N, C-alpha and C positions, 0 to 999 in steps of 0.2 A: 549719447553726448549732448545733443541740444537740450534735452530734457533736463539734464543735470546742470548745465549752464543756466538755463532759465530758473530752475529751483534755487541755485546760489544767488543770482540776482535778486530773486524775491526776497531770500533770506536777508541779503543786504539792506534792502529797500525796507523790510520790517524792523530790522535792527535800528536802523536810521530813525525810522518813525517813533520806535519805543524810546529812544533817547531823547527825541524832541518832547515827547509827551511826558517823560519823566521830569525833563527840565523845567517845563511849563508848569508842571503841577506843584513841584517844590517851590517855584518863584511865587506861586499863588499861596502857597502856605505861609511863606514867609511874609507876605503882605497881609493875608487876612487872619491867620493864627497867631503869628508872631508879632503883628502890627508894626513891621518895619517899612519903611519908605525906600523906594527905588530912586536912586540919585544918579543922573546921567553925568558921564565923564568923557572927554575932558569938560571941565566946568564952562569952559568959555568957547565950547565947539560952535562951529557955524552951522548953519542949517544942512549944508550939503556933504559935511566931512563925516567920516566913520566915527561911530561912537559906541561906548560900552556903558556899564553902569555898576554900582555897588549898592548895597542894602544898608541902612541905618536905623537905629530906633530914633524916636521923635527928640530923645533927649542926649543923643550921642556927644553932641558937641557942647552941650550946655550942663550936663550933669557934673557937678563940682567934685565930686568923689571918686568913682570908679568908671572906667571903660574897659570893655573887652573886645578884642580884635580877633576875628577868625579867619585863618587862611588854609584853604584845602591844598592837596597835592596836584600833580601835573595828570595830564592824560585829558579823557573826555568830561570829567566832572566839572561842574559850574557852580556858582555862588550857593551856598547852603548845603553842598553834598560833601560827604566824606569818601563814599565808595558806591558807583552805580551798582556793582555786583550784589552788594548788601541790600540796597533798595529793592532790586528784582527778586533775589533769591531769600531774602530773611525779612527785614521790616524797615521802616522809616526811622526808628530810633536809633538803630545801629548804623544806618547808611547815610543819614543826614545830620547837620549841625543844629536842628531844631531842639533836641533836649538841652543842648548847651545855651542856646539863645533864651529858651524859656526859664531856665534856672538862673541864667545870669540876670533877666529881668527881674525875676522874683527876689533876687539877693541885691537888687539896688544898682546893678551895672547898666550904663548905657552900652550898645552894641554897635559894632561896625562888622559886615560881612563883606570880605574881599572877593573879587572875582577874577583871579589872575589868569585863567585861561582863556578869557575872551579877549584875544589880541588883535584880532583882524574880522573884517568881513569879506565874504567871498561874493564876486560880482562875475558876470559874463563878459568875456573878453569882446570889445567892440570888433564887429565883423568889417572887413574891408569891402567896400561897395565899388563894383566896377562901373566905370563910366559907359554911358551909352555911346555907340559910335556915332560918327557923322550921318551914315545913312540910316542908322535906327531911329533918328529922330523923326525922319519922313515917313515912317512905317504907319500904315492907317491904324486909327485907334481900336477898331474892332479885331483886327488881326492881332494887334498887341495884347489886348486883354485875353484873347483865347490862348496866345501862346504863354502869357503869364500864368493862366490858371492851369494849364497842363503843366508847367514848370513847378507850380506850388504842390500840385498832387503827386508829381514825381519825388520832390523833395520829401514830402510827408511820409510816403511809402519807404524812402530810402533811410530817413531818420529812425522809423519805427523799427526796420530790421537792424540797423546800426546799433540800436540800444541794446539788443539781446547778442549781437555778435560781439560788440566791445564796448561794454557800457562804460569804461573809463574816458571814451571818446565821445561820449553823449553830448557834452558841453565842454567848451574850453572856458576854465575859470581863472580869474586872477585874484589875488589877495591884495586888500586894501589895509594896511596896518593902521592901528588907532594911535594918533598921536600921543607920544610920552606914555604909551601903555603896550608897548609892542612886545612884551614878554612879562613873565611873572615878577621878575626882578625890577623893571621899570615900573610896572604896576603898584608894587610894594611902596616904592620911593614916592611915586605920584600920590597915592592916598595918603601917605605919611605928611607929606609937604602941604597938601590942600585940605586935609581934613583932621589927622589925628593930632598934628602938631599945633593945630588952632584950637583943639577941644579945651574945656575948662578943667578936664579931670586932673585931680591930683596925682591919681595912681592909673596907669594904663598896663593892661594884662593882654599877652598874646598867648593864643593856642594855635599852633602851626603843625600840620600834619605832612610827613614826607618832603616833597620838594618845597613845600610851604617853609619848612625849616631853613632850607638852603636860602629862599627869597628874604627870610628874615635876618640871616647872618649878612647877606648882602647890603641890606638895609642899614644894619649897624656900622657895616665898613664905610658906607657913604655918608651915614648921619651920626657918628658915634656919640658926640657930646649931646646931641638933642634926644637920642634914644635913651642914654643913661639918665638925663634929668627927668624924663617922664615916665619911663618903663620901670615898673616895680618888680614884675615877675613874667618869666616865659615857660610855657608848657609845650614841649615838642613831643610829638608821637612820631616814633620811628622815622625821625628826620634823616634826610639824605646829605645833610650839609657836610662840608669838610673844610676845617679851619686852616688846613695846610693849602689845599687847591684854591681855595678862595682868598688866601693870604691875609687872614684875619690877624691882626697885630696882638702883642702880648697883652695889652691893656683891654682889648676886646674879650680875650681868652679868659682873664682874670675875672672881669665881670660876668662873663657866663657860667663860670664856676661858682660865683655866689648868687645868681639871679635866675639860672635857668635849670632845668630837669628835663631828661629825654626819657620818656616812657617806650621802651623798645619791644619788638616782638622777641619773646622768650617763652620757654615752657615753665620757667619759674614762677612761684605764687607772686602775685600782684605786688608791686613795690619792693620786691627782693632786689638787692644791689647788684648790678651787672657790670663787669670789669670793661674798660676800654682802653684802646691804645692811643686816643685822640686826647689831648691837653685841653679840653673845654669843659663842657657841662657834666654833672653826675648822670648816669644812666640807670635806670631801674626797670624791672619788668613790668610790661603793660598786662601781664596774666594772659597772654594768648601768643601763640606763635605764628598767627595770621597778620600779616602786615595791615590789611585793610581794616582789622577790627581794633588796632591798638587805641585809636582815640576813643571809642565807645567803652572799651574794658578799662580804661584808665579814668573814665569821667568822674567818679566820686574822688579819686585821689587829686585830680587837677584842682577841683574846687577846694579841697582841703589845703592844698599846696598854695593857692592864692589866698586864702584866708589866713594862714600862718604868715605868708609874706606881708600881707596887708597889716596885720596886728604887729608884726616886728618893725615895719616901718613908723607906725603910729608911735610905738614906744622907744623909737631910736635904736633898734637892735638888729643885728644880722638875722635873717629867715633861716630857720630850721628846715632844710629840705626833707621831703617826705621819705622817712625812714632810711636816710642816708647814713650807712655806717662806715662809709670811707670818704677820703678825699684824695683826688689825683694829684700825685706829687710831681707836678712838671712846673713849679714855680720859676724854675731857671730858665724854662724855654721861653 
């Protein structure tokens, strides 16, 4: 039993280590290969308060034409990742946002990569110190040093065995949330207010996977007029948003029908129309029934969708969504 417990602890430690290594490696690629800059948030953070960060291309705020914003889903993934399972078991192309970033830069987009799961830092809880008793202050220095040394050795041994007996109690940790970025939804609104809304781009495009789609819808609810004025098209990949639960109004649903497309997990060929019970954006197949692969499999279609939307905007016409043969008839809702 003890051997099994120790093995499980070692597996947990190795898994945590691999997660940190992957995250660090992807961050390095974003800076070195994609030439993105790491920007600290909150923008006015003090030296001592918790901080997070996003990644931006050098021209993200100054590019006068196009800006692409990438939002991953929930869980353990961090900026620049779609799915850690794919990074480990398949490759960086399918599991990271790097192909999207490189193609976007090649096609003249500025780029902003959100980091919606970096909501807090963990610190060890401060320990309550016991005050010395009155008679303890009169204790001879030599005796006190000897007693403290024995106490430290005892504590060291106890902590060592406690780690393997109950690893959850190894340290008492507390979470310090990052100001105005304590959730993916808060983070999306914060980055919009302080970066995207201030960008010079005539057209803004979003790619949002899974919970990232929910965060985008929440952004629309809170900044509807601003989003409509700047955003040209939104590509969702297996988004988990729900316009009913999120109480998105009729004007938002109508805008989404015209300017968004959701590539969902499906066994149908890529871009095949998929029926939906929700009165929001059209749904088409991502060409895979694996949730984590939907962003990668729909990659070429997303860029085609954006190009068509951009062309339609420049010619003052409505965009023709990718191979969409149907329109959801919920205009009265």
